[in-house]
N, C-alpha and C positions, 0 to 999 in steps of 0.2 A: 581822389579819383571820382567820387560821386559829385563833388563840386564841379569838376571839369566836365562831367557828363551833362550837368544842368546847364552850364555855360554853352556847351556845344548845341544843345537843343534850343537854347535861347537865340543863338546866332544863326541857326539854320535858314531863316528867311533871307539873310543878308547875301549880298553878292560875293563878297570876299570871305567865303566860309573857311577855306583852308587856312589862310594866313591868320584870321582871327582866332580860330580854334587852336591852332598850333601855339599862338601867343598865350592863350589862356591855359592851355595844357602845360606850357613851360612855366607859367607863373605858379600853377598848382605844384608842379614838381619841385621848383625852387623853394616854395613855401613848406613843402613836406620836408626838405633837407633842413630848412631853417628851424623847423619844429624840434629837431634833435638838439640844436644849440640851445633852444629855449628849455628843453627838458633838463639839460645839465645845469642851466642857470636856476631853474625852479628847484631842482633837487638840492643844489648847494644852499639856496636860501632857506629851504625847509630844514636842512640839517643844522643850519646856523640859528634856527628858531627865530627867524626874523618876523616882526609884526606883520600881519596880513596886509595892511595898507602900504607899508614900506615895500614889501615883497611885490605887490601888484604894481606899485609905481616903477620899480626897477624893471619889471617885466614889460610895462607899457613903453618905457624908453627903448628897451632892447627890441620890442616888437616893431616899433616904428623904424628903427635903424635897419632891421632885417627886411621890413616891408619895402623900404626904399631900394635896398639891394636887390630884392626879388623883382621889383618893377624894372630896374635896369637890366637884370639878367634876362627877363622875359622879352624886353624890347630888343635886346641884342639877338636873341634866338629868332624873333619875328623878322628882324632885318635880314638876317642870314637866310631865312627861309624864302622871303620875298625877293631876294637878290636885288633889293633896291634900298635906297636911303630911307630911314624912318625918322620922322621928326621926334627926337627924344632929348629933352632938355632937363636940367636939374629941377626947374620949377614944375614941370609935368610929373617927374618922378616923385618929387616931394608931396604933390597933391594926390597922385594915384597910389603912392605907397601907404597913405593913411588908410585906404580901404583894405589893403592887405594886412596892415598892422592890426585892424579890428579883429580879423579872423585869428591871427596869431595870439592876440591878447585874450580872445575867447578861449583858446586852447589852454592858456595859463590859468585862467579862471576855473576851467574845468579841472585842471590838475590839482589846484589847491582845494577846490570844492570836494573832490573825491578824497583827498588826504584828510581834510578836516572831518569829513563824514566817517571815515574809518577810525580816526582817533576818538570821535564821539561814541562810536559803537564800542570801542575797546573800554573807554571810561565807563560806559553804561554797564558793560559786562563786569567790570571791577566793582562798581557800586552794588550790583545784584549779588556778586560773590561775597562782598563785605557784609551786606545785610544778612546773607545766609549764615556766615560764620558768626556774626554777632548774635543771631538767634540761637545758634548752636551753643554759644557760650552762656547765653541766658538760661537755656534749658539745662545745660550742664550744672550751672550754679544752683538752679532750683532742684535738680536731681540730688546734688550733694546735700542740700539743706533739708530735703524731705526724706532722706534715707530713714528707714524704720528705726535703726539703732540711735540715730541722732535725735529724732523726735521723741523717742521713748526716754532717752537719758535726760533730755531737756525738760520734758514734762514731769519726769520723776523727780528731778531737782526742784522744780517749782512746787510739786506736791510736798516734798520734804520741808521746804520753807514754810508752807502753809501749816503743816502738822506741828512744826517747831515754833509756831506762832511768830513768824516773821513776815507778816503781810506786806510790809513796805517793800522788802526785797523781792517777794514773790510778784508783786505788782510790777516792779521795775523789770523783772525778767520777762514777764508776759509782754510788757510794752516793747522791750528790745526785740523779742522774737517777732512780734507783729511788725515792727519797723523793718526788720531784716527781710521778712517775707514780702512786705509792701515794696521795698526797693527792688527785689528780685522780679516781682511780677509787673512792675511798671514798665511801660514801653514809650520812652520819650522820643522826640523827633531828632535827637542827636546821637551819633555813635560814641561820643566821648563825654567825659565829665572832668572836672578839675581833680588833680591828685588829692587835694584836701577832702573832697567829697568821697573819693574812692577809699581813702584811709578811714573815713568815718564809718563806712559800711563794714570794712574789715574789723574795725574796733568793736562794732556791735556783735559781729560774729564771734570774735575772740572773747568778748565778755560772757557770752552764753557758754562758750567752751570752758571758761574758767570754773563754771559751776561743776562741770564734770571732773576736771583735773585738779581743781584747787591750786595749791602752791606748786604743784608739778609743772604748771604752765606759766612761764614767765615771758612777758612781752615787752618789746622795746620798739617804739615808733619814733623816728627822727627824720623830719623833712624840713628843709629851709622854707622860709616864707615865699621866696621866689619860685621854688620848685612846687609848692602847694598850689600856685596859680596855673601851673602847666596843665594842658589837656592830656588825658590818657584814655585808652579804650575802656568802656564800662566793663566791670567784672574782670579787670586785668589781674588783680592781685588775689582775689578770692580763691580761685583754683590752686594757686601757688601755696596759699596759707593752708588750704584744706590738705594738700599733699604733705605739707610739713607736719601737720598734726597726725595724719593717718600713718605715714611712713617714718616719722621721726619721733615726736613726743609720745605718742601712744605706745610705742615699742620700748620706751625707757622707764623702768621702775622708778628711777629718781626724777623723771621728768626732764625738762630742758627749756631752752629759750628760743623764741622766734623774734628775730630782729629785722626791721625794715628801715632802710635809710634811703634818702633821696636828695639829690643836689644837682646843681646846674654846672655844666662845663661848656662855656661859650653858648652856642645855640643848640645844645644837646642836653636832654634830661637823662640823668643816670639814676637808676633804681637798683638797689641790692637787697634781696631777701635771703636771710640766712637762718638756718635752724640746726639744733643739735640732732645727731643721729646715733650717738653712742660709738663704741669701738667697732672696727670692721667685723669682728666675730659676732657682735650682737645685732648687727644690722640685718633687717629682713627686707629684701628687695622684692617689692610687689610686681607681678607681671604687667600691671597696667600703670606702673609708676610714671611712664612717659606720656600718658594720654593728655594730661593737662598742659604739659610743656609743648607737645605737638600742636594742640589746638591754639595755644597762645602764639606760637611761631606763625601759624597759618593766618591768624587774625592780623598780626603785625604786617605781614607781607601784603595782605589784601587791602589793608587800610592805608598804609604809608607807601606801598610799592616795594618791590624786592630790592634789598640792599640799603634802604633808608632807615631801617630799624634792625636791632639785633637782640637775640636772647642767647646767653651763654650759661653753662652750668659748670660747677666745680665741686668735687667731693673730696675732702681732705681731712687730715688729722690735725687737731689742735695741740697745744703744748701739754695738755693733760691727757693725751691719748684719746680724747673724745672726738667723735667724728663731727664734721661741720659740712652741711650741704648748702651751697650758695647758688642762687639764680641771679644773674646780672642782666639788666635790661638797659638798652640804649635807644632812646626815642628822640625824634626831632622835636625841638621846642616849639610848641604851638599854643597860643594863648586864646584863640577863638574856637568855639565848638565846631566840630566837623558834623555838619547836618546830614541827615539821610538824603541821598540823591547827589551827594558831592564826594569828591575824593581828593587826596593830597597829591599834588603834582610837584615834582622837584627835578 
């Protein structure tokens, strides 16, 4: 309507004001109706996830066809209003239709521009949320490792090694503790590391815990070479292992085993973390037992998108009536690091 008003003001000095204005008004009206057809075309192309250049090419063709149709329609209305024959040929319609098609194509560009802007804003929100949950996980890992009882027991174990004149082992334990804290405090530019690097951090953590539990803590790490190259979120396994020790191994006088397995199934990385929990009567369910699992689920949803990754748990009895708690992870197979400021789209 605004376009029609501008045309009317432009044509006001002319003698045939009424006919010309009515013709332009009719052209605007038909173009407005044609925009609905373009809207359905643009929405269909968007839902089909068509490349932007291809989508705009289809819109340019449709805009030109509709522009020619609008020109014919406006000419017909102008002819009926003037009650006289109007010189309207295909050649004229093809030329004048190009001007109308530019306006219609501009409408398509605006549609896709707004859509891409909204998607960019959503992706930016996902990136910010992913960075926030990653920081939460980092702080949670640091919180677990700096708990007073953990540090006390670790330092006490190191002191025992020194008193018993085992300086080499004491030095090794200090080095492992320093390495563990260094990995926790580091802030790389990527959200992910290889599974091999993640398992190395877990192994450092479990090596320190072995000083506390001795033979009561048994560990099994089994990951295929292909799975070891896959990217996983930083500190994905550490909270799960911490839960296994706090709510499983530490509650068992005879100790137990923590087993982590990883393998590929097509384009999917499967990870399974299992630990002994004793008989159901002996289990102690901590009220915060689900905090680590809830945080991990949130990180997976933020990093990979809802439905692209999964975390499932199972608590069951083994053949010897000992309880086994299993956390199963399913992640999309990604070999390149996910950098800060980027998200996984699928």
